[in-house]
C-alpha positions in Angstrom: 142.6 166.9 13.5 139.2 165.6 14.5 136.0 166.8 13.0 133.2 168.3 14.9 131.0 165.2 14.4 133.7 162.9 16.0 134.0 165.2 19.0 130.1 165.1 19.5 130.1 161.3 19.4 133.0 161.2 21.8 131.2 163.5 24.3 128.0 161.4 24.0 130.0 158.3 24.8 131.2 159.9 28.0 127.7 160.5 29.5 127.7 160.3 33.3 125.1 157.4 33.5 125.3 154.4 31.3 122.7 151.7 31.4 125.4 149.0 31.2 127.4 150.4 34.1 127.2 149.0 37.7 126.7 152.4 39.2 123.4 152.8 41.0 121.4 156.0 40.4 121.3 158.6 43.2 118.3 158.3 45.7 115.6 160.9 45.6 116.2 163.9 47.9 112.5 164.4 49.0 109.9 162.2 50.6 107.5 160.4 48.4 104.0 161.5 49.3 101.5 158.7 49.6 98.6 157.5 51.8 101.0 155.9 54.3 102.9 159.1 54.9 99.6 161.1 55.2 98.3 158.7 57.8 101.6 158.9 59.7 101.3 162.7 59.7 97.7 162.6 60.9 98.5 160.1 63.7 101.5 162.0 64.9 99.5 165.3 64.9 96.7 163.7 66.8 99.1 162.3 69.4 100.8 165.7 69.8 97.4 167.3 70.4 96.5 164.6 73.0 99.9 165.1 74.8 99.4 168.9 74.8 95.8 168.5 76.3 97.1 166.2 79.0 99.8 168.7 79.9 97.2 171.4 80.0 94.9 169.3 82.1 97.6 168.8 84.8 99.1 172.3 84.6 95.9 174.4 84.9 93.1 174.6 87.4 89.6 173.7 86.2 87.9 176.6 84.5 85.8 177.3 81.4 88.7 177.9 79.1 90.6 174.8 80.1 87.4 172.7 79.9 86.8 174.0 76.4 90.2 172.7 75.2 90.2 169.5 77.3 86.6 168.3 76.9 86.7 164.9 75.1 84.2 163.2 72.8 84.4 159.5 72.0 82.7 158.6 68.7 82.9 155.0 67.7 81.3 151.6 67.6 80.8 149.8 70.9 82.5 146.4 71.1 80.3 143.5 70.0 81.1 139.8 69.7 80.3 137.3 67.0 80.3 133.8 68.5 80.8 131.0 65.9 81.1 128.1 68.5 84.5 127.2 67.2 85.9 130.7 67.7 84.5 134.2 68.5 85.5 137.6 67.1 85.1 140.9 68.9 84.8 144.1 66.8 84.7 147.7 67.9 86.7 151.0 67.9 86.5 154.3 69.6 88.2 157.7 68.9 89.1 160.0 71.7 88.9 163.5 70.3 89.3 167.0 71.8 89.9 170.4 70.4 93.7 170.2 70.8 93.9 166.8 69.1 91.8 168.2 66.2 94.1 171.2 65.9 97.1 168.9 65.9 95.6 166.9 63.1 94.8 170.0 61.1 98.4 171.3 61.6 99.7 167.9 60.5 97.6 168.0 57.3 98.8 171.5 56.6 102.4 170.4 57.0 101.9 167.4 54.8 100.6 169.6 52.0 103.6 171.9 52.4 106.2 169.1 52.4 
């Protein structure tokens, strides 16, 4: 008959994961949150808001309510060029924001925090 100590040692030797085995560990079930995933959520939310505003622009007649949601502001830096004789570089960017794109971004941030 085996003693209690021998049975414990035997059970420990039958552990499901052994560092010497060739079995790979199971992948994580959830998404790993990081700045890349956050940026992806924000960009997708912004694009969904832009698409919704374009649909609203073509589906409704002009009025104060539709103009409120569709009016676009474009903050950014106007393009400028640095000429180095051998090559030239042009810098600049511009955002196209409206209320629906901002709501899409806000919804995306909320969903990111909930995930």
